N, C-alpha and C positions, 0 to 999 in steps of 0.2 A: 502494498500501502504505499502511497504518494506521504511522503511528512514536506516540511516547511521545519529547521533546527531555528526555537527562539533568540535572539543573537546576543540582544538585552534583557534575559532573564539572569537575575537574581538567587536562580534557584535551582541549579545548575540545572539537568538539559531536561528540555522543557520542549514537544512539539509538538504545531496538529497535524493533524490526519488534513488532507481536504481532497477533495475528485475534480475531474481537468477530463472534458466532454464539449468536442465540438470545432465547427470553425469557423471566422467572424468575429465579430465585441467580443469584446468581454462583460459577460453577466453576473452576478456576484453572490451567493443563494448567501444570508445569512438566516440561521437559525433559533428559533424562539426557544424557551424556557418551558422547559429539564430535557427537550429530546433530542437529536443531533442535526446535522446533514444531509441524513436518512430521509428524514421527511420530508423530505421538499422533495421527491418522487412522480408522485401526482403535475411536475410541471419539471422536472430532466429533457424524457423524449419533446418533446411538446417543443420547446424552447432551439434545444438541439435541431428540429426539424422544423424549425423556422429558421435559421441559418446563423444564431447563434453562439459564440463556447460558452459554457456555464461553465463552471467551477463551485462548489460547495465546499467546508471544511467544518467542520468541529467544534467550535468554540474553545475552549479552554475545559476540563476539566470534564467533558464533556464529551460523548460516540469515541473514538478510534483514540480522539488526543490524549497528553499526558492529563492526571490529574491532580497537579500542584494545591500547599497546601492555600494561596493562597493568589491575589492578581484578583481578584473576580469584579473589580469596582470597576467605571468603565472605561479610564484614562489609557487603562493599563487595556481593556478589549480590545480599547479602538486603536494601540499601538497593534496587537498580533496583526488584526485586522490590516494596517500601515505594510506591517512586514513583508506579510501574504503576497500585499500585493506591488512589493517592492522584488518581490523573489521571484515571481511570477509574470516577474514586463507588464502590468496591465497596465492599459490607454484609451484612449476614450470610452471607461466602462458602465456598470450603470450597475447600480452598487441596489444589491435587496435584502428586504431585515421586515422577517415576522414578529412581532412580539417585543421581546426582547431585545432582538434582531436588528430592530428596529431604533433604538436604542443608539447601540454599535456604529449606524449610515449618520443619526446627525453626529455624533463626539465624535465621526470623523472629519465631518468639516470643519467645526472648531476647530478641530487639530490642525490638520495637513490643510483643506483652504479644500476647489473641485478640482485647478493643475489635472489630474487624470481620473476625470468625475465627467460624463458624458450625461445622468440621467441619476435620476433618485428615487424608490419606490417602498412604500410604510405601508404593508400589508398587518393588519391588526396591532400597529404598535403600539407600543406602551408610553412615546409622542405625548405631548412634551413635556409632563408631568401631572403624572399622580396625583402624590399626596397633597391634602387637606395642609396647608399650609402660608403662614403668614403671606397676603398678595397670593397668594395662589388659591384664594376658596372657591376654585369649580375643584382641584382633585377630590379625587372621588378616597383616597388612603390615609386610613390611619396609625394612630401610634401599636396601635390595641388595636388595627389585622394586621401590619405584620408582627407582633409579636405571637400572636396565636396561630399564625400559619410554619411561623420559624417555628413553636414548639409543636405543632404535627411533623415538621419532616421530623425533627429529634426521635417527639415519642415510638412514627408507624414509618417509617417512610413510605411502607411501602402502601399498607393502607388510605396515607398521601394522597397517593399518585393513582390509585383506584377512585379514589373521589373526583379527584381533579379529569381526571381521564375523561369521565363520565360527562363529567363537567363546557367539558375544552368544545367538543361534536355535542355540542346536543344544543336546543336553540331555547325564545323561553321560559314554552315550556316543558320542557326535560326530555325532552321526545330526546333522541340523536339517530342525528342524524346521518351515521356510519354505523358499515356494520362492525361490530361485535367482535371481528376479527382482527376487524384494526385497527379499535380502541387495546384492545389486548397489546399490540404489535406496538402503540404508542408509548403503557405503560411501560412495558419489555421493551425499547428503546433508553425508555427515562431510568426506571431499575439503571441502571447499569454504568448512570453516569456518577460522577464523585461527589459523596450525600455533604461534603464540609463546597463544593460548590455549589452543588445543588443550595441550604443554606444560607450564604458568604449571597447573596446574585438576590433575593426573594431581596432582601433592600436594599440593592443597585439595581435593581430596577422602579423597586417602591419611592421610591425619596430622593431620585436624583436629576436636579433639575433639566435639561435637555431646550430653554426654552433663546435661553442669548444663542446655542446650535442652532435650529433656526434657521436663525435672522441671519444667519452663511449663509445660507444653503443657494445661490444665487444657474440654477440648472430645472431643467421641468420636470417635473415632481409629478408622480401620482401615488394618492391617496387610497389603495384598495379596504374596506372598513366593512362585514359583512352586520343588518340592522340590529341584532339578536345577540348577538356578541357578552357568554357572565361572564367575561376573565376580566379583559378586560371593551370595559361600552363607551363605544363609537363618541358617548354625547363626553364625556373627558379623554379623549383622546381623540380618533380620524379627526372627528369632523371641527377639532380647535388643530388640531396640528396642519388641515389644511388650510384651515385661516388666520396661523401661524405664515408662511413659506404664499413669498406672492412667482406668480410663472406654476403655480399647480390646482392640479384634475385629482376630481374624487369621483370614486362607484363605488356605492350601497348596493351592498352583496342583496338582495334582499329572504328577511327568513336567515341571512347565512352567519351561524353561532363563531366561537372564533376561530375555532381551525376547520375556514370557511376554505383553505388554498387544497384541503382535503373533501372537505361536505361539498366542494363551490367548486372542484376545478374545471369543467368545462367551461362555466365561469370567467372564475379567476384565471384560467392563462385565457383564454376568446381577451379580456379584459387589458391585463397585462402584456401582452406583442403586441396588439394592438397601438398600446403606448409607445413600446418598441420600437417600432415601424415606422413612429408617427413622428419620432425623435432621436 
């Protein structure tokens, strides 16, 4: 399996696993929490067939990447993405961030700008700022929410993942919109993630403020979000991200749950590919 070594790691050997398919303009797919690059399976083949070079990678702590004890803050995660971009000599690329991965897209722009970036996509993303804090009354996540989720991960991580993956793929009525086999597969992917990384990322995606990062995005951008997302509701995330970025399009998937890239793969892929071809 292909890996890159993280050169700036102070934790000893640290490697990121990635996959690289197709030819054409590069599209980098950044997965959500607590999954891996495997969660992009419904998108990869169609993007390659549409004429794009598709790169997926596993965030540190997840999938087949190294599982260090630390480094799950967004500055470090964006630095990992930058090292991948540099190692693969990616230019004129589109960054596509799902859920937690949307934060990496935003922070990448905040730290490195758009020199190598053609466009950006935020899919069911955690941007701009989920935490309910002073100056962010539109946030929906409290300290108690974060502590409760972290406590559940510590007490029974597999039990937490059972409930989480159910909600991940269900609409507002609680109806599961993918097969039970697909839900179980997502749980299996998440089960082999770093317990420490799984725990630490909860605070990262819940409490990181990406508003200043979004202001630096100066390339065509697409927001894709389901209007039945029970994990990251569109009202506190996708709708606000759309308003915060200039030259930004919004595609709302009707009755789409959080995992809309799987439950509504045909619509998701159509909107994504149309955007890529237009920009």
